[in-house]
C-alpha positions in Angstrom: 38.2 50.6 -25.0 37.7 48.5 -27.6 40.7 46.0 -26.7 38.6 45.9 -23.3 35.4 45.1 -24.7 37.1 42.2 -26.9 39.1 40.8 -23.9 35.6 40.9 -22.0 34.0 38.8 -25.1 36.6 36.4 -25.3 37.2 35.9 -21.6 32.7 35.5 -21.6 33.2 33.2 -24.5 36.1 30.9 -22.7 34.1 30.7 -19.5 31.0 29.7 -21.4 32.8 26.6 -23.2 34.3 25.3 -20.4 31.0 25.7 -18.3 29.1 23.7 -21.0 32.1 21.3 -21.0 31.9 20.7 -17.2 28.1 20.0 -16.9 26.8 23.9 -15.7 24.9 24.1 -18.5 23.1 20.7 -18.4 20.0 19.7 -20.7 16.8 19.6 -19.0 16.0 16.4 -21.0 19.2 14.4 -19.1 18.1 15.6 -15.7 16.3 12.2 -13.3 12.8 12.6 -12.4 12.1 13.1 -8.8 10.6 10.6 -6.8 7.0 11.8 -7.1 7.5 11.7 -10.7 8.7 8.5 -11.0 6.0 7.1 -8.6 3.0 8.8 -10.5 4.5 7.5 -13.9 4.4 3.7 -12.1 0.8 4.4 -10.7 0.0 5.3 -14.2 1.0 1.9 -15.8 -0.6 0.1 -12.8 -4.2 1.3 -13.2 -4.8 -0.6 -16.0 -8.4 -1.8 -16.2 -9.4 -5.2 -15.7 -12.8 -6.2 -17.8 -14.8 -8.5 -14.7 -16.9 -11.0 -15.9 -20.4 -11.2 -15.2 -21.0 -13.6 -12.8 -24.1 -15.0 -11.1 -24.0 -17.2 -7.7 -27.2 -19.2 -7.6 -26.9 -21.6 -5.0 -24.2 -22.8 -2.4 -24.5 -26.4 -1.1 -23.0 -28.1 1.8 -22.4 -31.6 3.2 -19.6 -33.3 5.0 -17.3 -30.4 5.0 -17.6 -30.2 1.4 -18.8 -26.7 -0.2 -19.6 -26.4 -3.8 -21.2 -23.0 -5.1 -23.4 -22.7 -8.4 -22.0 -20.4 -10.3 -23.4 -19.4 -13.9 -24.4 -22.8 -14.1 -21.2 -24.4 -12.8 -20.5 -26.6 -9.9 -17.4 -24.9 -8.4 -15.3 -25.3 -5.0 -12.6 -23.7 -3.6 -9.7 -23.7 -5.8 -11.7 -24.1 -9.3 -11.3 -21.3 -11.6 -14.1 -19.5 -13.8 -13.0 -17.3 -16.5 -10.1 -14.8 -14.8 -11.3 -15.7 -11.3 -10.4 -18.0 -8.7 -12.7 -19.3 -6.0 -10.6 -18.5 -2.7 -14.0 -19.1 0.1 -17.3 -20.4 0.1 -19.6 -19.3 3.0 -22.8 -21.2 3.9 -24.3 -18.6 6.3 -25.1 -16.2 4.8 -24.8 -17.9 1.3 -21.5 -16.0 -0.6 -18.6 -16.7 -2.5 -14.9 -14.8 -2.1 -13.7 -14.2 -5.8 -9.9 -13.6 -6.6 -9.6 -12.3 -9.8 -6.4 -11.0 -11.2 -5.5 -9.4 -7.5 -9.4 -8.0 -7.1 -11.3 -9.5 -4.6 -14.9 -10.3 -5.6 -17.7 -10.8 -3.3 -20.6 -13.0 -4.8 -23.9 -12.7 -2.3 -27.1 -15.0 -3.9 -29.6 -12.4 -4.5 -33.3 -13.2 -3.5 -34.9 -9.9 -5.2 -35.2 -10.4 -8.8 
């Protein structure tokens, strides 16, 4: 009886050592992340907050196919930059300006009511 128990114990130990080497018992930390976990990690990295500047559109001036916007006291045309934003489009009617602030689309309109 003791021999059988010893033989079973040795067999179990040999099996355990062989399977540990062969990768049957693989540490969980070494496993790859699933696609869902990788996408969640990527989204968290992309969701960094951007501090948008305080911008006020005061006027839109158009003359002979030229469009100028008065933003925070600066006269700007399409393509000009103010702070982290680039002027993409100036519209006379209704008076508005579309800006691109590091990938964020921002629309300014003249506030007629104070």
